[in-house]
N, C-alpha and C positions, 0 to 999 in steps of 0.2 A: 603471482603465485600460480603454480600449475595444479592440476587436479590430483596428482599423486601426493603433493604436500598437503593439499586440502583434506584428502582422505586420512592421512597420518594425523593431522591436527584434530579431526573429528574423533578418530579412535582414541587419541590421547585424552581429549576432553571428556569423552564418555567414561573412560576408566577412572580418571581423576575425580571428576565432579559427581558422577552417578554410581561409580563402583560396579558398572556393568559394561560388557563389551558392545561395540557398535559393529554389527555384522553385515551391513548393507552398504550401498554406494552413496556417496555424496559427490555432487558435481556442480559446476557453474552452468547456469541457464540464462543466456543473455536476453531471452524473450520476456523474462519477468520485468515488469515496469514499476509497479507501485509497492511491491513488497520486498523485503530483504531476503526471505527464504520461504520454502514451502516443503512440508512433509507430505509425501504421497502415500495415502492409506493403502492402495492396492498392491504396491510392491515394496513399501517401507523405505524407499530411497528419499534422499533429501536434495533439494535443488537450492542453489544459492545465487542471488543476483550479483554478478561481478561488479556492477556499478556501485554497490554499497561498499565493497572493499576498496575500489579505486577512490571514492570520494571521502570515506571516513577512516580507512586504515584497518589494521589488524585488530585493534580493540573492539571495533564495531563488528567485525567478522566473527570474533570469538563469541560475542553476545548473541548474534544471530544463530550460530551453530548450537549454542547451549539452549536457546529457546526451542529450536527445532528438535533437539535431542529430548527435551521434555515431552513433546508430542510423541516422539518415537517410542520412548521407553514406557510411557503410560499406555499407549495403544497396544504395544506388544504384551503388556501385563493384563490387558483387558480392563483397565481403570479409566477414569474420566480424562480424556486427552484434549477436549475442546477448551477454548479460551474461557468459557463461562463455568467450567467445572471446578469444584473446590480442589480436587486432587491436582489439577493442573496449576492452579494458583499457588497451592502450598509447595509444589515441587519447584516452581519458579523462585519462590522465596528461599527455599532451602539451598538451592544451587547458585543463587545470586545471578539468575538469568533475567534479562530485561523483558518487560511485558511487550514493548514496542521497539522498533528500530528507529534510527534517525531518518529524517526525510530523505528519500532517494533522489527525487527530482522536483523541480518547481511545479506547483500546480498550474494547470493550463488556465489561462485567463482569456476571456473573450474580449478582443480588442474592438470589435465593431459595436457601435452604439448609434442607434437611429433616433433622431429627435423630430417630433412632429408638433406643429402649433396650429391651433384653431384660428381660422381667419376671422371669425366673428368675435369670440370672447377672449382670445389670446392664451387660452389654457395650453400648457406644454405637456407632452406625453413622451416618455423615453422608453424605447423598446430595444430588446436584444436582437430581434428578428425584424427584417424589413416587412412593411405591410403595404397593401394596395390602397392608396388614398382615395381612389374612386369607389371602393367598396365599403369603406368604413367612415363614420362621421364622429364628431366630438361627442363624448359621453355626457357632457354637461349641458350643451345648448343645441346639439345636433347640427352645428356648423360644419363647413368644409375644412378638412385637414390639409395642411401643406407641409412638406418636408422642410424643416429648418436647416440651414447650412451650419454644419458643426465642424 
């Protein structure tokens, strides 16, 4: 989908679902990573994550646009446009807009895992970040720590 069709879709959804025109720009922003879209308060434009459309299709895109249009119209009217505001939640409900979008990308998982063992008591300590075994001792018996092969 190109940005011209995206603009037409947003204008159509605004008039059909909200009964009000959308008079600003909507465009794809590939720098968005964790969110489906963003309403920009200072210029009233809407940015859409193209990855949401690629992964989940037109239905997800329509939901994201309607969600951002809720922010847009409430902000223009001077009403509560934030997620926590009652006006926002009621408009989401009235227009059938989703509160959240589907997951855009897999959450980052830390693959490194460092395992240390006390040479005296055998206690095992698992850490995400590597530690200097000459500087730290066992918390139970103060014995020397050795890195266990994992």
